[in-house]
C-alpha positions in Angstrom: 5.0 2.0 4.6 5.3 3.9 7.8 3.0 4.0 11.2 3.3 7.1 11.3 -0.1 8.9 9.8 0.0 12.4 7.9 3.6 11.9 6.2 2.6 11.3 2.7 1.9 7.4 2.2 -0.9 8.1 0.0 0.5 11.5 -1.6 3.7 9.4 -2.7 1.2 6.4 -3.9 -0.5 8.4 -6.2 1.7 11.0 -7.5 4.1 7.9 -8.1 1.4 5.9 -9.7 0.4 9.1 -12.2 3.8 9.5 -13.0 4.2 5.9 -13.8 1.2 5.7 -16.2 2.2 8.9 -17.7 5.5 7.1 -18.7 3.2 4.8 -20.4 3.3 1.9 -17.5 0.3 0.1 -16.2 0.3 1.0 -12.3 -2.4 -0.6 -9.9 -2.8 1.4 -6.7 -4.0 -1.3 -4.1 -5.4 0.8 -1.3 -5.1 -0.9 2.2 -6.0 1.8 4.5 -9.4 2.2 6.0 -9.8 5.5 5.3 -9.3 5.0 1.5 -7.7 8.5 1.5 -5.8 7.1 -1.7 -8.9 6.1 -3.2 -10.5 9.7 -2.6 -7.1 11.2 -3.9 -8.1 9.3 -7.3 -11.7 10.6 -7.6 -13.5 7.1 -6.3 -16.0 8.1 -4.7 -17.0 5.9 -1.6 -21.0 5.4 -2.8 -18.7 3.9 -6.2 -16.5 1.5 -4.3 -18.9 -1.8 -4.5 -16.1 -3.7 -4.2 -12.6 -3.4 -2.1 -9.3 -4.3 -1.3 -11.7 -5.8 1.9 -12.7 -8.2 -0.5 -9.3 -9.4 -1.8 -8.1 -9.9 1.8 -10.5 -11.8 2.8 -10.6 -14.6 0.2 -14.3 -12.8 -1.3 -13.1 -11.6 -4.6 -9.6 -12.6 -6.8 -7.9 -9.9 -7.3 -9.1 -8.9 -11.2 -12.7 -8.4 -9.9 -11.3 -5.5 -7.6 -9.7 -3.6 -10.2 -11.2 -0.5 -11.2 -10.0 2.3 -14.1 -9.2 5.8 -13.0 -9.8 9.3 -15.3 -6.1 9.0 -15.2 -5.1 6.8 -18.4 -3.1 3.5 -17.4 -3.9 4.1 -13.6 -6.2 1.7 -11.7 -7.4 1.3 -8.5 -8.3 -1.5 -6.2 -10.1 1.2 -2.9 -9.9 1.0 0.2 -13.2 1.2 2.8 -14.1 1.4 6.1 -14.4 -2.3 6.1 -10.3 -2.8 6.1 -10.4 -1.9 10.0 -12.0 -5.3 10.8 -9.6 -7.1 8.5 -7.5 -8.0 11.4 -9.9 -10.1 13.2 -10.9 -11.9 10.6 -7.6 -12.7 9.4 -6.0 -14.1 12.7 -8.2 -17.0 13.1 -6.8 -18.1 9.3 -3.9 -20.2 8.5 -1.0 -17.6 7.3 -2.7 -14.8 7.4 0.0 -12.7 6.6 0.4 -13.9 3.3 -3.5 -13.2 1.6 -2.6 -10.1 -0.1 0.8 -12.0 -2.0 -1.6 -15.0 -2.7 -3.7 -12.6 -4.5 -1.2 -11.0 -6.4 0.5 -14.1 -7.6 -3.1 -15.9 -8.8 -3.8 -12.3 -10.5 -0.5 -12.1 -12.1 -0.8 -16.1 -13.5 -4.5 -15.5 -14.9 -4.9 -11.8 -15.3 -4.4 -10.1 -19.2 -4.5 -6.6 -18.3 -0.8 -6.3 -17.9 -0.4 -4.6 -15.0 3.8 -3.5 -14.7 3.7 -1.7 -11.2 1.5 -2.4 -8.2 1.6 0.0 -5.5 0.2 -0.8 -2.2 -0.5 2.2 0.2 -0.4 1.2 3.7 -2.3 1.9 6.8 -0.9 4.3 9.5 0.0 1.4 11.4 1.9 -2.0 12.0 -0.5 -4.4 11.6 -2.2 -7.3 9.7 -3.0 -4.9 7.0 0.9 -3.9 6.9 2.4 -6.8 7.5 0.9 -8.1 4.2 1.4 -5.5 2.2 5.2 -5.9 2.9 5.0 -9.9 3.0 3.1 -9.2 -1.0 6.5 -6.5 -2.2 9.6 -6.6 -4.0 10.4 -3.4 -2.5 9.5 -0.7 0.1 9.8 2.8 0.0 8.7 4.9 3.2 8.0 8.6 3.8 10.1 10.4 6.5 8.5 13.8 7.0 11.4 15.7 8.1 10.7 16.4 12.0 12.3 15.3 15.1 9.6 12.3 16.1 9.7 10.5 12.4 13.1 9.6 12.8 12.4 8.1 16.2 9.1 5.7 14.4 11.7 5.0 11.4 13.8 2.2 13.7 10.1 0.6 14.6 9.6 0.1 10.9 12.7 -0.4 10.3 13.1 -3.8 12.4 9.3 -4.5 11.6 10.7 -4.6 7.7 13.5 -6.9 9.2 11.1 -9.4 11.1 9.3 -9.6 7.7 13.0 -10.3 5.6 13.8 -12.8 8.3 10.6 -14.3 8.6 8.1 -14.0 5.4 9.3 -12.5 2.7 13.7 -12.8 2.3 13.1 -10.8 -0.9 12.1 -7.2 0.6 14.2 -4.8 -0.1 14.1 -1.2 1.4 14.3 1.0 -1.6 14.6 4.1 -0.3 13.0 7.2 2.4 10.8 9.6 0.8 11.9 12.5 2.8 8.2 14.7 2.5 7.1 18.3 4.1 10.7 19.6 4.2 11.5 23.2 5.0 14.3 24.5 3.7 14.0 27.2 6.6 14.8 25.0 9.3 18.0 23.4 10.6 16.0 20.0 11.6 15.4 19.4 7.8 18.8 20.5 6.6 
């Protein structure tokens, strides 16, 4: 997660998921970005996204019905699409809207025979209900951070949000680390 766009969230999710799958782990990437770039990056074309993470988040379908295999063995995806832009308005009238993804994952783990070892949630570039749902449903968060000055300013806001989620929604949430992205060894700021 990171509220700043273009810092490598999707690239990190795809590469980490592919590496874990290559190591023999079953991995699900859950794409919560309305742009659906994780889905595109794993070669799931928009016309093939008939069931997406939107359907899971608004409670229309269980997670098990929204999982698609990819060309990479052991790597699965729940695709994202533009309808995710409207999730905030739809969930805000519901009781405890920040728990929809956690509830869907818990139900999936209790019923599924797929044997997923890791679920990686690719977050949108904002601190909205989609990101809060992801943080509430997660054991840990990785923060991709671009090696540039303005990214450091946004880091405090994200860490404040993570702290709020830890205090109010998910006390077990662990900040697993900060992944420095787009490092340019020629600049003193990167160093």
